[in-house]
TORKOL-4160 file (C-alpha; in steps of 0.2 Angstrom, whole numbers, padded with zeros to 4 digits, m for minus):
288
<pt num="1" X="0024" Y="0040" Z="m0127"/>
<pt num="2" X="0022" Y="0023" Z="m0118"/>
<pt num="3" X="0007" Y="0012" Z="m0123"/>
<pt num="4" X="m0001" Y="0000" Z="m0111"/>
<pt num="5" X="m0012" Y="m0013" Z="m0119"/>
<pt num="6" X="m0022" Y="m0024" Z="m0107"/>
<pt num="7" X="m0031" Y="m0040" Z="m0114"/>
<pt num="8" X="m0044" Y="m0044" Z="m0101"/>
<pt num="9" X="m0062" Y="m0051" Z="m0099"/>
<pt num="10" X="m0066" Y="m0036" Z="m0087"/>
<pt num="11" X="m0060" Y="m0020" Z="m0095"/>
<pt num="12" X="m0072" Y="m0011" Z="m0083"/>
<pt num="13" X="m0061" Y="m0016" Z="m0068"/>
<pt num="14" X="m0046" Y="m0007" Z="m0076"/>
<pt num="15" X="m0055" Y="0008" Z="m0083"/>
<pt num="16" X="m0054" Y="0019" Z="m0067"/>
<pt num="17" X="m0035" Y="0016" Z="m0065"/>
<pt num="18" X="m0033" Y="0021" Z="m0083"/>
<pt num="19" X="m0044" Y="0037" Z="m0082"/>
<pt num="20" X="m0042" Y="0045" Z="m0065"/>
<pt num="21" X="m0028" Y="0054" Z="m0055"/>
<pt num="22" X="m0011" Y="0055" Z="m0061"/>
<pt num="23" X="m0012" Y="0042" Z="m0075"/>
<pt num="24" X="m0028" Y="0050" Z="m0082"/>
<pt num="25" X="m0019" Y="0067" Z="m0082"/>
<pt num="26" X="m0004" Y="0059" Z="m0091"/>
<pt num="27" X="m0015" Y="0052" Z="m0104"/>
<pt num="28" X="m0024" Y="0069" Z="m0107"/>
<pt num="29" X="m0006" Y="0076" Z="m0110"/>
<pt num="30" X="m0001" Y="0063" Z="m0122"/>
<pt num="31" X="0012" Y="0055" Z="m0111"/>
<pt num="32" X="0004" Y="0038" Z="m0109"/>
<pt num="33" X="m0009" Y="0028" Z="m0119"/>
<pt num="34" X="m0019" Y="0015" Z="m0111"/>
<pt num="35" X="m0029" Y="0002" Z="m0122"/>
<pt num="36" X="m0042" Y="m0010" Z="m0114"/>
<pt num="37" X="m0045" Y="m0025" Z="m0125"/>
<pt num="38" X="m0059" Y="m0036" Z="m0121"/>
<pt num="39" X="m0055" Y="m0054" Z="m0125"/>
<pt num="40" X="m0073" Y="m0058" Z="m0128"/>
<pt num="41" X="m0072" Y="m0047" Z="m0144"/>
<pt num="42" X="m0061" Y="m0061" Z="m0151"/>
<pt num="43" X="m0071" Y="m0076" Z="m0145"/>
<pt num="44" X="m0076" Y="m0081" Z="m0163"/>
<pt num="45" X="m0093" Y="m0087" Z="m0158"/>
<pt num="46" X="m0110" Y="m0079" Z="m0156"/>
<pt num="47" X="m0111" Y="m0083" Z="m0138"/>
<pt num="48" X="m0094" Y="m0074" Z="m0135"/>
<pt num="49" X="m0088" Y="m0089" Z="m0126"/>
<pt num="50" X="m0069" Y="m0088" Z="m0123"/>
<pt num="51" X="m0066" Y="m0103" Z="m0111"/>
<pt num="52" X="m0068" Y="m0122" Z="m0111"/>
<pt num="53" X="m0066" Y="m0136" Z="m0099"/>
<pt num="54" X="m0049" Y="m0143" Z="m0096"/>
<pt num="55" X="m0043" Y="m0158" Z="m0105"/>
<pt num="56" X="m0040" Y="m0172" Z="m0092"/>
<pt num="57" X="m0054" Y="m0166" Z="m0081"/>
<pt num="58" X="m0053" Y="m0155" Z="m0066"/>
<pt num="59" X="m0062" Y="m0140" Z="m0059"/>
<pt num="60" X="m0064" Y="m0123" Z="m0067"/>
<pt num="61" X="m0062" Y="m0117" Z="m0085"/>
<pt num="62" X="m0047" Y="m0112" Z="m0095"/>
<pt num="63" X="m0046" Y="m0097" Z="m0107"/>
<pt num="64" X="m0043" Y="m0103" Z="m0125"/>
<pt num="65" X="m0026" Y="m0100" Z="m0134"/>
<pt num="66" X="m0034" Y="m0095" Z="m0150"/>
<pt num="67" X="m0044" Y="m0082" Z="m0142"/>
<pt num="68" X="m0029" Y="m0075" Z="m0134"/>
<pt num="69" X="m0019" Y="m0076" Z="m0150"/>
<pt num="70" X="m0032" Y="m0066" Z="m0160"/>
<pt num="71" X="m0033" Y="m0052" Z="m0146"/>
<pt num="72" X="m0014" Y="m0051" Z="m0146"/>
<pt num="73" X="m0013" Y="m0049" Z="m0165"/>
<pt num="74" X="m0026" Y="m0035" Z="m0164"/>
<pt num="75" X="m0016" Y="m0026" Z="m0151"/>
<pt num="76" X="m0001" Y="m0027" Z="m0162"/>
<pt num="77" X="m0009" Y="m0019" Z="m0177"/>
<pt num="78" X="m0010" Y="m0001" Z="m0171"/>
<pt num="79" X="0004" Y="0008" Z="m0163"/>
<pt num="80" X="0022" Y="0003" Z="m0160"/>
<pt num="81" X="0026" Y="m0016" Z="m0160"/>
<pt num="82" X="0026" Y="m0023" Z="m0142"/>
<pt num="83" X="0042" Y="m0023" Z="m0133"/>
<pt num="84" X="0035" Y="m0035" Z="m0121"/>
<pt num="85" X="0020" Y="m0047" Z="m0120"/>
<pt num="86" X="0018" Y="m0050" Z="m0101"/>
<pt num="87" X="0007" Y="m0064" Z="m0093"/>
<pt num="88" X="0002" Y="m0063" Z="m0075"/>
<pt num="89" X="0005" Y="m0080" Z="m0066"/>
<pt num="90" X="0011" Y="m0086" Z="m0049"/>
<pt num="91" X="0025" Y="m0094" Z="m0058"/>
<pt num="92" X="0032" Y="m0078" Z="m0065"/>
<pt num="93" X="0046" Y="m0066" Z="m0060"/>
<pt num="94" X="0043" Y="m0056" Z="m0044"/>
<pt num="95" X="0038" Y="m0039" Z="m0049"/>
<pt num="96" X="0050" Y="m0026" Z="m0041"/>
<pt num="97" X="0055" Y="m0008" Z="m0042"/>
<pt num="98" X="0069" Y="m0013" Z="m0053"/>
<pt num="99" X="0057" Y="m0022" Z="m0065"/>
<pt num="100" X="0046" Y="m0006" Z="m0065"/>
<pt num="101" X="0061" Y="0004" Z="m0070"/>
<pt num="102" X="0066" Y="m0008" Z="m0084"/>
<pt num="103" X="0048" Y="m0008" Z="m0091"/>
<pt num="104" X="0047" Y="0011" Z="m0090"/>
<pt num="105" X="0060" Y="0012" Z="m0104"/>
<pt num="106" X="0049" Y="0003" Z="m0116"/>
<pt num="107" X="0037" Y="0010" Z="m0129"/>
<pt num="108" X="0023" Y="m0003" Z="m0129"/>
<pt num="109" X="0018" Y="m0016" Z="m0116"/>
<pt num="110" X="0005" Y="m0029" Z="m0118"/>
<pt num="111" X="m0002" Y="m0038" Z="m0103"/>
<pt num="112" X="m0013" Y="m0054" Z="m0103"/>
<pt num="113" X="m0025" Y="m0054" Z="m0088"/>
<pt num="114" X="m0031" Y="m0071" Z="m0084"/>
<pt num="115" X="m0047" Y="m0077" Z="m0075"/>
<pt num="116" X="m0054" Y="m0094" Z="m0069"/>
<pt num="117" X="m0040" Y="m0107" Z="m0071"/>
<pt num="118" X="m0030" Y="m0096" Z="m0082"/>
<pt num="119" X="m0024" Y="m0097" Z="m0100"/>
<pt num="120" X="m0021" Y="m0113" Z="m0110"/>
<pt num="121" X="m0003" Y="m0117" Z="m0107"/>
<pt num="122" X="0001" Y="m0114" Z="m0126"/>
<pt num="123" X="m0001" Y="m0096" Z="m0122"/>
<pt num="124" X="0017" Y="m0097" Z="m0115"/>
<pt num="125" X="0024" Y="m0097" Z="m0133"/>
<pt num="126" X="0015" Y="m0080" Z="m0136"/>
<pt num="127" X="0023" Y="m0071" Z="m0121"/>
<pt num="128" X="0040" Y="m0063" Z="m0118"/>
<pt num="129" X="0039" Y="m0062" Z="m0099"/>
<pt num="130" X="0029" Y="m0069" Z="m0084"/>
<pt num="131" X="0026" Y="m0058" Z="m0069"/>
<pt num="132" X="0020" Y="m0061" Z="m0051"/>
<pt num="133" X="0016" Y="m0049" Z="m0037"/>
<pt num="134" X="0020" Y="m0062" Z="m0024"/>
<pt num="135" X="0016" Y="m0079" Z="m0017"/>
<pt num="136" X="m0003" Y="m0078" Z="m0016"/>
<pt num="137" X="m0017" Y="m0081" Z="m0028"/>
<pt num="138" X="m0030" Y="m0069" Z="m0034"/>
<pt num="139" X="m0046" Y="m0071" Z="m0044"/>
<pt num="140" X="m0039" Y="m0063" Z="m0060"/>
<pt num="141" X="m0024" Y="m0053" Z="m0067"/>
<pt num="142" X="m0033" Y="m0036" Z="m0067"/>
<pt num="143" X="m0028" Y="m0030" Z="m0049"/>
<pt num="144" X="m0010" Y="m0035" Z="m0053"/>
<pt num="145" X="m0011" Y="m0025" Z="m0070"/>
<pt num="146" X="m0017" Y="m0010" Z="m0060"/>
<pt num="147" X="m0002" Y="m0011" Z="m0049"/>
<pt num="148" X="0010" Y="m0012" Z="m0063"/>
<pt num="149" X="0002" Y="0002" Z="m0073"/>
<pt num="150" X="0004" Y="0014" Z="m0058"/>
<pt num="151" X="0021" Y="0008" Z="m0054"/>
<pt num="152" X="0028" Y="0010" Z="m0071"/>
<pt num="153" X="0018" Y="0025" Z="m0077"/>
<pt num="154" X="0024" Y="0036" Z="m0063"/>
<pt num="155" X="0042" Y="0033" Z="m0069"/>
<pt num="156" X="0040" Y="0041" Z="m0086"/>
<pt num="157" X="0047" Y="0058" Z="m0089"/>
<pt num="158" X="0034" Y="0072" Z="m0086"/>
<pt num="159" X="0021" Y="0061" Z="m0077"/>
<pt num="160" X="0025" Y="0066" Z="m0060"/>
<pt num="161" X="0025" Y="0085" Z="m0055"/>
<pt num="162" X="0042" Y="0083" Z="m0048"/>
<pt num="163" X="0054" Y="0074" Z="m0059"/>
<pt num="164" X="0066" Y="0069" Z="m0045"/>
<pt num="165" X="0052" Y="0063" Z="m0033"/>
<pt num="166" X="0052" Y="0045" Z="m0037"/>
<pt num="167" X="0071" Y="0044" Z="m0035"/>
<pt num="168" X="0069" Y="0046" Z="m0017"/>
<pt num="169" X="0056" Y="0032" Z="m0016"/>
<pt num="170" X="0057" Y="0016" Z="m0006"/>
<pt num="171" X="0068" Y="0004" Z="m0016"/>
<pt num="172" X="0073" Y="0016" Z="m0029"/>
<pt num="173" X="0088" Y="0022" Z="m0018"/>
<pt num="174" X="0090" Y="0004" Z="m0011"/>
<pt num="175" X="0083" Y="0009" Z="0006"/>
<pt num="176" X="0066" Y="0011" Z="0013"/>
<pt num="177" X="0060" Y="0029" Z="0012"/>
<pt num="178" X="0063" Y="0041" Z="0026"/>
<pt num="179" X="0048" Y="0047" Z="0037"/>
<pt num="180" X="0039" Y="0063" Z="0031"/>
<pt num="181" X="0031" Y="0077" Z="0041"/>
<pt num="182" X="0019" Y="0092" Z="0038"/>
<pt num="183" X="0008" Y="0104" Z="0048"/>
<pt num="184" X="0004" Y="0105" Z="0062"/>
<pt num="185" X="0021" Y="0105" Z="0070"/>
<pt num="186" X="0014" Y="0098" Z="0086"/>
<pt num="187" X="0000" Y="0085" Z="0087"/>
<pt num="188" X="m0005" Y="0075" Z="0103"/>
<pt num="189" X="0012" Y="0077" Z="0111"/>
<pt num="190" X="0022" Y="0072" Z="0095"/>
<pt num="191" X="0033" Y="0086" Z="0087"/>
<pt num="192" X="0040" Y="0087" Z="0070"/>
<pt num="193" X="0059" Y="0085" Z="0072"/>
<pt num="194" X="0068" Y="0101" Z="0074"/>
<pt num="195" X="0081" Y="0098" Z="0060"/>
<pt num="196" X="0067" Y="0098" Z="0047"/>
<pt num="197" X="0062" Y="0116" Z="0052"/>
<pt num="198" X="0079" Y="0123" Z="0054"/>
<pt num="199" X="0083" Y="0127" Z="0036"/>
<pt num="200" X="0100" Y="0118" Z="0035"/>
<pt num="201" X="0098" Y="0108" Z="0019"/>
<pt num="202" X="0114" Y="0098" Z="0022"/>
<pt num="203" X="0108" Y="0093" Z="0040"/>
<pt num="204" X="0091" Y="0088" Z="0033"/>
<pt num="205" X="0099" Y="0077" Z="0020"/>
<pt num="206" X="0109" Y="0068" Z="0032"/>
<pt num="207" X="0094" Y="0066" Z="0044"/>
<pt num="208" X="0084" Y="0059" Z="0030"/>
<pt num="209" X="0098" Y="0047" Z="0025"/>
<pt num="210" X="0100" Y="0041" Z="0043"/>
<pt num="211" X="0082" Y="0038" Z="0046"/>
<pt num="212" X="0081" Y="0028" Z="0029"/>
<pt num="213" X="0095" Y="0018" Z="0036"/>
<pt num="214" X="0086" Y="0016" Z="0053"/>
<pt num="215" X="0070" Y="0010" Z="0045"/>
<pt num="216" X="0079" Y="m0002" Z="0033"/>
<pt num="217" X="0089" Y="m0009" Z="0047"/>
<pt num="218" X="0075" Y="m0013" Z="0058"/>
<pt num="219" X="0062" Y="m0018" Z="0045"/>
<pt num="220" X="0071" Y="m0024" Z="0029"/>
<pt num="221" X="0089" Y="m0028" Z="0033"/>
<pt num="222" X="0089" Y="m0039" Z="0017"/>
<pt num="223" X="0090" Y="m0023" Z="0007"/>
<pt num="224" X="0106" Y="m0017" Z="0014"/>
<pt num="225" X="0118" Y="m0027" Z="0003"/>
<pt num="226" X="0112" Y="m0018" Z="m0012"/>
<pt num="227" X="0110" Y="m0001" Z="m0005"/>
<pt num="228" X="0127" Y="0006" Z="m0010"/>
<pt num="229" X="0132" Y="0011" Z="0007"/>
<pt num="230" X="0145" Y="0024" Z="0011"/>
<pt num="231" X="0158" Y="0025" Z="0025"/>
<pt num="232" X="0146" Y="0037" Z="0034"/>
<pt num="233" X="0132" Y="0025" Z="0032"/>
<pt num="234" X="0142" Y="0012" Z="0040"/>
<pt num="235" X="0146" Y="0024" Z="0055"/>
<pt num="236" X="0127" Y="0027" Z="0056"/>
<pt num="237" X="0122" Y="0009" Z="0056"/>
<pt num="238" X="0135" Y="0005" Z="0070"/>
<pt num="239" X="0127" Y="0018" Z="0081"/>
<pt num="240" X="0110" Y="0011" Z="0077"/>
<pt num="241" X="0115" Y="m0007" Z="0083"/>
<pt num="242" X="0122" Y="m0015" Z="0068"/>
<pt num="243" X="0138" Y="m0026" Z="0071"/>
<pt num="244" X="0154" Y="m0026" Z="0062"/>
<pt num="245" X="0151" Y="m0043" Z="0056"/>
<pt num="246" X="0134" Y="m0037" Z="0048"/>
<pt num="247" X="0143" Y="m0023" Z="0039"/>
<pt num="248" X="0155" Y="m0035" Z="0031"/>
<pt num="249" X="0140" Y="m0046" Z="0026"/>
<pt num="250" X="0132" Y="m0031" Z="0018"/>
<pt num="251" X="0148" Y="m0026" Z="0008"/>
<pt num="252" X="0148" Y="m0010" Z="0018"/>
<pt num="253" X="0164" Y="0000" Z="0018"/>
<pt num="254" X="0173" Y="0004" Z="0034"/>
<pt num="255" X="0167" Y="0019" Z="0044"/>
<pt num="256" X="0178" Y="0035" Z="0043"/>
<pt num="257" X="0193" Y="0035" Z="0054"/>
<pt num="258" X="0191" Y="0048" Z="0068"/>
<pt num="259" X="0203" Y="0062" Z="0065"/>
<pt num="260" X="0216" Y="0065" Z="0079"/>
<pt num="261" X="0218" Y="0082" Z="0088"/>
<pt num="262" X="0229" Y="0094" Z="0078"/>
<pt num="263" X="0245" Y="0100" Z="0086"/>
<pt num="264" X="0245" Y="0118" Z="0090"/>
<pt num="265" X="0258" Y="0126" Z="0079"/>
<pt num="266" X="0272" Y="0135" Z="0088"/>
<pt num="267" X="0276" Y="0153" Z="0085"/>
<pt num="268" X="0292" Y="0156" Z="0075"/>
<pt num="269" X="0308" Y="0153" Z="0086"/>
<pt num="270" X="0298" Y="0143" Z="0099"/>
<pt num="271" X="0298" Y="0124" Z="0101"/>
<pt num="272" X="0282" Y="0116" Z="0098"/>
<pt num="273" X="0273" Y="0108" Z="0113"/>
<pt num="274" X="0276" Y="0090" Z="0115"/>
<pt num="275" X="0262" Y="0079" Z="0108"/>
<pt num="276" X="0262" Y="0066" Z="0122"/>
<pt num="277" X="0257" Y="0069" Z="0141"/>
<pt num="278" X="0264" Y="0084" Z="0149"/>
<pt num="279" X="0276" Y="0079" Z="0163"/>
<pt num="280" X="0271" Y="0084" Z="0180"/>
<pt num="281" X="0284" Y="0095" Z="0190"/>
<pt num="282" X="0289" Y="0087" Z="0206"/>
<pt num="283" X="0283" Y="0096" Z="0222"/>
<pt num="284" X="0294" Y="0100" Z="0236"/>
<pt num="285" X="0290" Y="0094" Z="0253"/>
<pt num="286" X="0284" Y="0111" Z="0258"/>
<pt num="287" X="0272" Y="0112" Z="0243"/>
<pt num="288" X="0266" Y="0095" Z="0247"/>
């Protein structure tokens, strides 16, 4: 079981993500545990005040380090010791599919979800990792926590119905995902590609790989250097408009060498036909 502990001032914001859909079903089956810890329960005063004005002046309020420390200690008392204590901050490591896969291998993850002007800087000594969803600012860490919960939980064994489904996701294979289709086969003049209805699994697999390469080339070419490209991928990318110089920059292998025409084997006792151009017999003046 993987345990998520979220230390937050607004547990009600995370409750739906923890109790509905796939995450909720995984909790019912004992595959995940999600604990919502209210920071106000560790305020240490009758008014449940967890923040104070910043030293040196300035706008906003700062969450106290002693409150965060008490809440963290309580989260560590039950269950396995935390593998990671994670703080959401704009200065943190960019969250990615690779980070999600790393975190999915842990047993207990604790997340500090800030509000207002964030936590007292001394909280840095309590955390093992800082994460950011990107170069933008939100009002708190709960929305980021919900994203990380869904991204990590779905990678745990048994959480998804199809164990192999996440391996074909965008970024998991190093490429963007290929386009998907379902019924109806015709809609407003747009048809499902014939190859997907033909029953040739090898052809379907190649079509999907080629379309993933096409999407990635046109939308996120920065992903291609780490995509583990094959010689056939290189050939596909060249047909899609990539240049040999780009293939070199992406560390792509050379495309397959076209096979030459096989010479016809002569019957026993006969001379094999020449491999070069067949000489033309000169014509007589009458034939000309």
